[in-house]
N, C-alpha and C positions, 0 to 999 in steps of 0.2 A: 200185489204190487206195492213198491215203496212210495210213500207220500212225501219224500224229501223235497223233490223239485217243486211240488205244489205248495209246500209250506213256504219255501223261499220266495215264491212268486206272489204270495198273498200281500196285498197292499195294507200297510199298518196305518190306521187312522190315528190322528193326534187326539188324545184324551186330556181333559182337564181334571177329572176325578175318576177313581176306580175303587171297587171293593175287592180287597184280597181275601180269598176264602181258601181254607185248608180243611179237607175231609179226612178223618182218621178214626176208623173203627167206631162209628156211631157218635163221634164228636165233631162239632162244627166250630171252627175258630175263624174270626174275621177281623179286618181292620179297614177303615175307609181312609184313603189318601187323596189329597188335593194339591194341585199346583197353586202356589202363591208367590208372585214376584220372583220368578226364577228359581224357586226351591219347592220342596215337597213338605207337606204337613200331615201328620198322622193323627186321627181322632182316636179316642179311647177304644180299645179292642173289645171284641165280642167273643164270648165262649159259651157254648150251649151244648147240651146232650140231646141227641135225637133218639126217640123211642122206636122209630121205624127204620128198617134196613133199606139202604138206598137201592139195592139191586133186586131184592125179593118182594118188597111191598109195592103196592100200587103207586106209580109215579105221581098221580094226582094227590094222594094223601101225603106222600113224602114232601112234595112241593108246597102243600099248604102248611105243613108243620114248619118247614124252613121259613116260609113267609111270616108265620106267627112269631117265630123267634126273632126275626129281623125287625118286625113291627114293635115287639116288646123292647128292643134295644134302640128304637127310633132311627133305624137305618132306612134311608130313602134312595140311596144310590142304586142304579140299575146295572151299570157296566160292572162286570166282575171277572177277575182273573182267578181261576180255580186250580188248586193243587190236588192232583189225583193221588190216591193211595198207592204207594210203591208196590204193595202186594198184588195189585192188578196187573203189573207189568211182567212180561216174559222177555228174557234176554238171551242172546247168543253172541258169541264173539268169534272173530275171524281175522287172520293175518292177511293183509292186502298184497296181492302180487303187483309187479311193476307193469301196469296197463294204462292206456289212455283213459281220461276221465269218463268218456261215454261208455267205454267197456267196463269200467269199474262199477258203474251203476247197474249194468246187466249182471255183473258178477255178484253184487250184493243182493239182487233180487233172487238169484239162484240159491245163495247161501241162506236167505230168509226161508225159502221153501224147504231147504234141507235141515236147517237148524232148529226151527220151532216145532213143538210137538203137535201142531195143528195146522190147518190150511192157512197159509200166510195171507190169503185174500180176505180172511175174516178178521185180520188184525190191522190196526193203524200203526205203521212201522216208521220210526225215525232212526237216524244213525248219528253216532259221534265218532270221529276219527282222532287218533293220537299217533304221535311219531316218537319212536325210541331214539336215544342218542346215536345208535348205529345206523339210523336211517330207515329201519323197518317201520311200516305203518300197520296199525291195528284198527279195527272198526268194531264198535259195540252196537248191535242192533237191538232196539227196544220196541216191543210190540204190545199194544193194549187192545183187547177185543173191541171191535167196532160196536158190538151190541151194548157194552158197558157205556161207551161214549154217547150212544143214542139215548139210552135210558137217562143218563145224567143230563143231557141237553133238554129232554122233556121235563125232568124235575125242575130244572132251573127256569124254564119258561113258565111253568105253573107258579113258581115262586116269584114271578114278575122280575126275573133277572135276565140280563143279556150277556152271555159269555163272550169275552173277547180273547180269552186264552185258556187252554188246558195244558198244564205242565206238571212237573214233579217238584215237590217242595224242597227236597234236599239239593237238587240241581240248581234251584234258584238261590239258595243260601250260599252255595259254593260253586259258582259257574266256572267253566274252564277258561283259562287265560293263556294266550300264546307266550312262550318264553318265560314261563313261571315254574317254580319248583313244584314237585309233586306233593299232593296233599291227600291224606286219608280222612274223610269226613264221616262223622256219626251224628245222626239227628234222632233224638229221643222222642218217641211218639207215645201214644196212649197204651198200646199193647205190644209194640215191637220197636226195634231200633233200625233205622235206615243206614246203610253203609254205602259210601261212594268213594271210588279211587279216581282222583283227578291227576293226570300226568300227561306230559308231552302235548299240551295244548288241547286235550280232549278228555273224555271220561272213559276209563278202561273197564270199570266194574261197577255194578249196582246190585245191592242185595238188601232184602228185608229180613232182618234177623229175628226169627220167631223164638219164643221161649225166653225173651229177655226180661220178663217180669213174672213174678209169682204173687198170687193173691193170698194174703193172710187176713181173713175177714173182709173188711172194706179197704184195706191198705194194699198198695202196690209196692212190692219189694223188687228193686232192680237187681238182677243177677249179673253183677259186674264181672264176675269171673267167667261166666258163660260168654258174655260179649267179648271179653278179652281173648278168650280161646278162639272165637270165630275171626277176630281181627288177625290173630297170629296165623290162622289157617289161610286166610285171604292173602296175607303178605307172602306166605310160603308158596302160593300158587302163581304169583306174579313172575314174569320173566326177570331174570337177575338184573338186567340193565334198567328195567323200569322200577324194580324194587329199590335199587340203589339211589334213584333220583327222588324218592319220597323223603321229604325233610321234616314234616310235621303231621300231627294228628289234631284235628279240630273237632270239638264236641259241642253240638247245639242242643239246647233244651232247658228245662227248668234249672235254676241256679244250683240247688243242692244236688240234684241228680247228675247234672253235668260235671260238677266238681268231684263227686264221688267216682264217676266213671273215669274221669281224666286221671285221678290219683291211682286208680287200679291199673289203668293202662301203662302209666309211667313205671309202676312197680313191676309189672309182668313183662314189659318190653324194654327194660333197662339195657339189656345186652345189645339191642339194635341201635341205641342212641337216639331214638325218636322221642320228641317231647310232645306231650299231650296238653292242650290248653282248652279250657272252657271258653266259649264265645257267647257273650251276653249282649253286646251292643255293636252297632255298625260303626265302621271306621271311615271318617272323612267323607270325601266325595265318592262313595263306593258305587253309586248308580249313575254317575255322570251329572246328576242334579243333587244339590245338598238336601239332606233330610233333617228338618228342624227338630230339635229336642233330642233327649237321650232315649231313643226308641229301642225297646228290647228286640233282639233278633228273633224272628219267627218265620215259618214258611209262608203264612198269609201275608205278612208285611213285605217279605222279599219278593213274592210273586207280584203283588200290587205295585210296589215301587219300581221293579224292573219294567213292567208294562207301561207305567205312567211315564217313566224316563225314556222309553223307546229303546231300551237295551235289547239287542238281538237275543232270541231265545232258541238255543240249539235243540231243546226237547219240546217242540210244540205239537200237540195232539189235536188241536181244534180243527175239524174239517173245514175246508173253504166253503163259503156260502155265497152264492151269487143270486141276488133277488131278481125277480122279473123286471122291476123298475131299473136296476142297474143294466140289465141286458138291453132294455129299450133305449136307455140313455146312450149306451155305447154304440148302438146301431144307428140312431138318428141324430146324434149330436154333431156329426160332420156336416160341413156346408155342401157336400156332394150328395146329400140324401136324395134329392130329386133325380139326379142322374142315375143313382143306384136303383131307384124305383122303376125308372123307365127301362133300364137294362134288365131288371128282374122280370118285367112284363114280357120283353122280347124273348128272354130265356124260357119263360113259361110257355110261349107259343111253340118254340122249338121242341121243348120236352113233350108237349102234347102230341106233336107230329110223330114222335118216336114211341108213343105209348103202346101202340099195337105191336110193334117190333119187340119191345121189352116183354110184353105179355107172352108172345110166342116163345121167346127164350126161356121164360119162367116155366112154361109148360114142359119144355124139353128137359130142363134141369130137374123138375119134379119127377119125371119119368125115370131119369137116371138114378135119382136118389131112392126111388122105390125099389130098384134092383139091389142097391148096396146097403139099405138101411139096417137089415138084420146083421150083417157083418160088422157094421159100425157100432151097433148096440152091444154086440159081444165084446168088441175091443174096449168100449167104455166101461163095461163091467169089470174086465180084467184090470184096467187102469185104476178104477176105484179101489179094488182089492190091494193093488200094489201101494197106492197112497195110504191106505188104512194100516197096513202091517209093516211098512218100511221102517218107521221109527223104532219098532220093537224087535227088529231082526238083528241078532247078534250071535255070530258063530262061536264066540269065545265063552259064552255062558258065564260071564264075569261074576254076576250076582251069586250064582251057586258056588263058584270057586271061592269067593270071599267067605261065604257062610261055612263051607267045608273047613277052610283053614282056621277060621275063628273057633269052630267047634273043637277042632283038634287041640287048640291051645288050652281049653278048659280041662281041669282034672277029672278023671273018671269016677272018683269017689263022691262026686256031688258036693264037695266042700265049697265050690264057687258055681253059682247058677246065674243065667241071664234071664232078665225079664223082658227087655225090649232091645231090638237091634234095628238101627236106622241107617240106611245106605243112601247117600245123596250123590247123584251124578255118577254112580258106580265107582266112586273112589274115596269119598269121605264117609267113614263109618263111625257111628256113635253107639255104644252099648251100655246099658244099665242093668243092675241086678243085685244079688245079695251074696255075701260070703260069710262062712263060719268064723274065719279069723283073718287078720290082716296079712299074715305070712302067706297063706294060700293065695290071696288076691295078688300079692306082689309076684309070686311065682308064675301065676297065670299071665300077667302083663309081661314078665321077662320072657316066657315062651313065645308070646305073641311078637315081641321085638326080634326074636330069632328067625322069624319067617322072612325070606329075602324080599318079598313084595311089600312088606309093611314099612312105612316111614312115619315118623313123628307120632309114635305110640305114647300117649300122655294119659296118666291117671288123674282123674278129676278129684274133687273133694268127696270125702266119705262121710256118712252119717250113721248114727246109731252105734250099737256095741255088739260084740260077739254074744251069741252066735248068729245075729241078724244084722250084719254090717252091710249097709247100703252103699253102693259104689257106682261110678260111671267112668268110662274111659273112651278115648277116641283115637283113631289113627287114619292115615292116608294110604290107600292101596295103589301101588305103582305096578300096573300091568306089564310095563316094559321090562321088569326084572323077572326072569324065569326061575322056577324052583328046580334044583338039581335032581330032585326025586321024580 
C-alpha cells in the first residue's frame, strides 16, 4: 500500500534545533541548525567514517559507533533529519490517466504492485507527480524497503537520536517548485553520483550513477566522461516535451569535483544548449527562513534546514508513530469523556448479551471453512507462483535477442572481443573488451549502428595500444523497430 496519504496527515511539530545527517557509503556527514531571531544558524559540520555497515552489522554496535562520533564532535542535539542513500531506493514511472483523485490513488497502488520487482507491501512508497506542457501527468513512485527503515530507526535510537524525517539528500537540495523551469541535478557522493530530473512541478527521474569513481591507491578519480554519458542517456529517454523544458544542469558537491564535472558536461552537451553550473552556497531566503552565514550546500544542511523551516517534504519516508500517551490524550481530552465512558458501559452490556449468538455463528463459519480450506490453500499456492514469476515473464526474450545481434556485429576472426556486457532495463547496453587495432573496433561499431533496433551507439574512450586496445561502447536497444530479416 502507498503511504502518501499517511505522510500528508502526519502533524509536523515546530522544532527550534535539528541535526541534519546524511549517510553515504560508510560516511556520516552532519550539521546542527538552530532557530535564532527569525533566522537559522548552522554550527560547524561533522564528517566521520563508519567502520561498520549500517544494514549488515549489529544495530547496537552501529548505533554506539555513531554516538561515539557525535560525542567526539560534542554534538548533543537529539532531533535529526536523516538523508537516506539513494541506492536504497527502487523507482518506477507511470503516465497518469484522466481519473478522479480517489481513483488515481488506487491506480498508483496497482502500478506499484506491477512496477516494483518485489512485493510492494515490503516497501515504503511515496510518489511525485509532474505535468508536461501538453497537460499529460506523470508520476514517479519511489520505494524503500521497510526493513532498511526499521534497522535505521533502531540504530538511531541506540545512538540516542530521535528521527523527525527520513528523506533523500538530492531531493532536499533541489526540491520541485511549481511553475519553474526544468532542472537536471547531480549530487556528487562518496562512491557514486545521484541524478535527479525536476520538471513540471515534480520529480520525473531519480538515479544513482554507479561507477562514477575509480580508485588509484587512496585517491578517488571522478569519471566525468562516464557521468556525462549517463546524463546524455537520461536526457534521451525523456519525453520530448519534458526534455525541451529543461533549462539548466546544477552540480552539487566538493568545489573541485563539481567544477570539473560541470566543465565536462558543458563540453559534451554543448549541442543541447544546456548550461552546467556548480552550486556551492545557498541563495537568499531559499528555505523560507534566512540562513545566516555563507554556508556550503550539502545534503545534511539542506535536510536539516528544510525540516527546521517547516518546508513541505515531498519524499518523506519516516513512518508515522503514534505513542500510547498520544492515544490516551486524544481519547480523554474531550469534555465529553464521562458521557463516552457511560455509553461504553451500556454498549458492553449489549455486546455481552449477543456473545452467545456470535459464538454460534463462529462455529458455523468454522465448519464451512473446514470444507473449503484445502481448495483455498491450493489457490494461494498458485497465486504465490504467479506473483513470484510474473516480473520475469517476457515472451519477446529481449535479452537473448540483444546478445545475438551484438554477437553478430563482432568480427569472426577474433580481432575484437568482448569482456563484459551489461544490459540495464533490457534497453541500455554497455560493452567493454579488447581489440587488436582501432580500425577493427570502428568497423564493429559501424556494423552495430547498422542494426535497425540500435540507437545512440557511442564509442567510449579507449586505453592501451595495439594489439591489446581496451575499449567500451554503449547503445540503446529500441524493441519497437523490427529487423527486416
